[in-house]
C-alpha positions in Angstrom: 0.3 -0.1 -0.4 1.4 3.8 -0.5 1.4 5.0 2.9 2.5 8.3 2.0 -0.3 10.1 3.3 1.3 13.5 4.1 -0.1 15.4 1.2 1.8 18.8 1.9 4.4 17.9 -1.1 1.4 17.3 -3.4 0.4 20.5 -2.6 3.2 22.9 -3.0 3.3 21.8 -6.3 -0.7 21.7 -7.4 -0.6 25.5 -5.5 -3.2 24.1 -3.8 -4.3 23.5 0.1 -6.8 20.2 0.8 -9.7 21.4 3.1 -10.4 18.0 3.4 -8.2 15.2 3.8 -10.8 12.5 4.0 -11.8 13.1 0.1 -8.6 13.6 -0.9 -7.6 9.9 0.4 -10.6 9.0 -1.8 -9.6 10.3 -4.6 -6.0 8.7 -4.2 -8.0 5.3 -2.8 -7.3 2.6 -5.9 -10.4 0.1 -6.1 -7.8 -2.4 -5.6 -7.7 -1.9 -1.5 -10.9 -3.3 -0.8 -12.1 -0.4 1.2 -15.2 1.2 1.6 -14.3 4.0 -0.7 -12.1 4.4 -3.8 -11.8 7.0 -6.1 -14.2 6.0 -9.2 -16.8 9.1 -8.3 -14.3 11.7 -7.8 -13.3 9.9 -11.2 -16.4 10.6 -13.1 -17.0 13.7 -11.8 -13.4 15.2 -12.8 -13.2 13.7 -16.2 -16.2 16.0 -16.9 -14.7 19.2 -15.5 -11.9 18.5 -17.1 -13.9 18.1 -20.4 -15.5 21.7 -19.7 -11.6 22.9 -18.1 -10.2 21.8 -21.8 -13.2 22.6 -23.3 -13.0 26.2 -22.7 -9.6 26.8 -22.9 -9.6 25.8 -26.1 -12.5 27.8 -27.3 -10.7 30.9 -26.1 -7.4 30.3 -27.2 -7.7 29.1 -30.9 -11.1 31.5 -32.0 -10.7 31.1 -35.5 -10.9 27.5 -35.2 -14.0 25.2 -36.6 -15.5 22.9 -33.8 -14.1 19.4 -35.9 -10.7 20.4 -34.9 -11.1 21.6 -31.3 -12.6 17.8 -30.9 -10.2 16.6 -32.2 -7.2 18.7 -29.6 -9.5 18.1 -26.8 -9.5 14.5 -27.6 -5.7 14.9 -28.0 -5.3 16.3 -24.4 -8.2 14.6 -22.5 -7.3 11.0 -22.2 -5.4 8.2 -20.4 -2.0 9.1 -22.1 -2.5 13.0 -21.4 -3.3 13.1 -17.9 -0.8 10.6 -16.8 1.7 13.1 -18.0 0.0 15.7 -15.6 -0.2 12.9 -12.7 3.7 12.3 -13.2 3.8 16.4 -13.0 2.5 16.0 -9.5 4.5 12.4 -9.0 0.8 11.5 -7.9 2.1 7.4 -8.4 3.9 8.1 -4.5 0.5 9.1 -2.9 -1.9 6.1 -4.3 -3.0 3.6 -2.3 -2.9 0.2 -4.1 -3.4 -3.3 -3.0 -0.7 -5.4 -2.6 -1.1 -7.3 -5.6 -1.6 -4.4 -7.8 2.2 -2.7 -6.2 3.8 -6.6 -7.0 2.3 -5.7 -10.4 4.0 -2.3 -11.1 0.4 -0.3 -10.2 1.6 3.0 -9.1 3.3 3.2 -12.5 0.4 2.2 -14.5 -1.2 4.6 -16.7 -4.7 4.5 -16.3 -4.2 4.7 -12.3 -2.5 7.5 -12.4 -4.7 8.9 -14.9 -7.3 7.7 -12.9 -6.0 9.5 -9.7 -5.3 12.9 -11.7 -9.0 12.9 -12.5 -9.8 12.3 -9.0 -8.0 15.2 -7.5 -9.0 17.2 -9.9 -12.9 16.2 -8.9 -12.0 16.4 -5.5 -10.8 19.9 -5.8 -13.7 21.0 -7.7 -15.9 19.7 -5.0 -14.0 21.9 -2.4 -13.5 25.3 -4.2 -14.9 25.1 -7.5 -14.6 25.3 -11.4 -12.0 28.3 -10.9 -9.4 26.9 -8.7 -9.3 23.7 -11.3 -9.1 25.9 -14.1 -6.1 27.4 -12.3 -4.4 24.7 -12.0 -5.1 22.6 -15.2 -3.8 25.6 -17.1 -0.6 26.3 -15.0 0.5 22.3 -15.3 -0.7 22.9 -19.3 2.4 25.5 -19.4 4.1 22.7 -18.0 3.6 20.5 -20.1 2.5 21.9 -23.4 4.4 25.1 -24.1 3.2 24.6 -27.8 -0.3 24.0 -28.0 -0.9 24.6 -31.3 -3.0 22.6 -34.1 -0.3 21.4 -35.9 2.0 19.8 -33.2 -1.0 18.1 -32.1 -2.3 17.0 -35.4 0.4 16.6 -37.2 0.9 12.4 -38.8 3.7 10.3 -39.1 3.7 10.3 -42.7 4.3 14.4 -42.8 6.4 14.2 -40.2 8.6 11.9 -42.3 8.1 13.8 -45.5 9.5 16.5 -43.7 12.7 14.5 -42.4 13.4 12.6 -45.8 12.8 15.7 -47.6 15.7 17.5 -45.4 17.9 14.6 -45.5 17.5 13.4 -48.6 16.1 16.0 -50.7 13.7 13.2 -51.6 9.5 12.5 -50.4 9.0 8.2 -49.3 7.2 6.7 -51.7 4.5 3.9 -50.2 3.4 0.5 -52.1 0.9 -1.8 -50.9 1.9 -5.3 -51.3 -0.7 -7.2 -49.4 -4.7 -7.1 -48.8 -5.5 -10.2 -47.2 -9.1 -11.0 -45.5 -12.7 -10.2 -46.7 -13.7 -6.8 -48.3 -15.6 -6.1 -44.8 -12.2 -6.7 -43.2 -9.5 -6.0 -45.1 -5.7 -6.0 -44.0 -3.6 -4.3 -45.8 0.3 -4.4 -46.3 2.3 -1.5 -46.7 6.5 -1.4 -47.6 7.6 2.3 -48.1 11.0 2.9 -49.6 13.4 5.8 -49.2 14.8 6.6 -53.1 14.6 3.2 -54.3 15.7 1.3 -51.0 13.1 -0.4 -48.7 13.1 0.9 -45.2 10.2 -1.1 -43.6 6.7 -2.4 -44.0 3.4 -1.7 -41.8 -0.2 -3.2 -41.8 -3.2 -1.7 -40.7 -7.3 -1.8 -41.4 -6.9 0.7 -44.3 -4.3 2.2 -47.1 -4.0 5.0 -44.4 -3.7 2.9 -41.7 -0.7 1.0 -43.0 0.9 4.3 -44.4 0.9 5.3 -40.7 2.0 2.9 -39.6 5.0 2.1 -41.5 6.1 5.5 -41.2 6.0 5.8 -37.5 8.0 2.5 -37.6 10.6 4.4 -40.1 10.8 7.8 -37.9 12.3 5.5 -35.3 15.0 4.4 -37.2 16.2 7.7 -38.2 16.2 9.0 -34.6 18.0 6.2 -34.0 20.5 7.1 -36.5 21.1 10.1 -35.0 21.6 8.8 -31.8 
């Protein structure tokens, strides 16, 4: 079990003092503990609050952006991966109460457990101090984690990134070729090979040609970046 019940360090990083220690404890208690309380209800509330806070933030930050793109932007921030990053900024892992079995299973470092605890903590702060308090904390964390939030950095796909890389390095753009399509029409799987300047660099799979192209582009970006290291 996490037994770090002194929240002063957490309060320091949050810039917020908890009013109800019982509520914080609930926010940091995972269901594996089998106690009479856990953080699932607060997580449910925190999720809704964060949806609103991030939605308003993007609405104000991108006044010219259409609804569809705002939705994509929000989805890229309001998700398990996004909240895991913010939980790590707060070092939430050390405070979470989990069962011994979950502890042995490295539960303290699991993305889902960290993200859920982050949502629950925001639900707790919302209940204690209201929306504006949550907003100021979240926006401060956003500034730390995402110093540059813009449409391009969020939406840039692997194909575009790879094309920029290969043009800069080799003066050419990658070629994608379907080498295999298997399965019935309603459940096809495509295999696509990627070559740069006539040399094959890898292949990728996907339920659509686009998905397979993204898959192989991602792999080749990793190969190119490894060469730089």
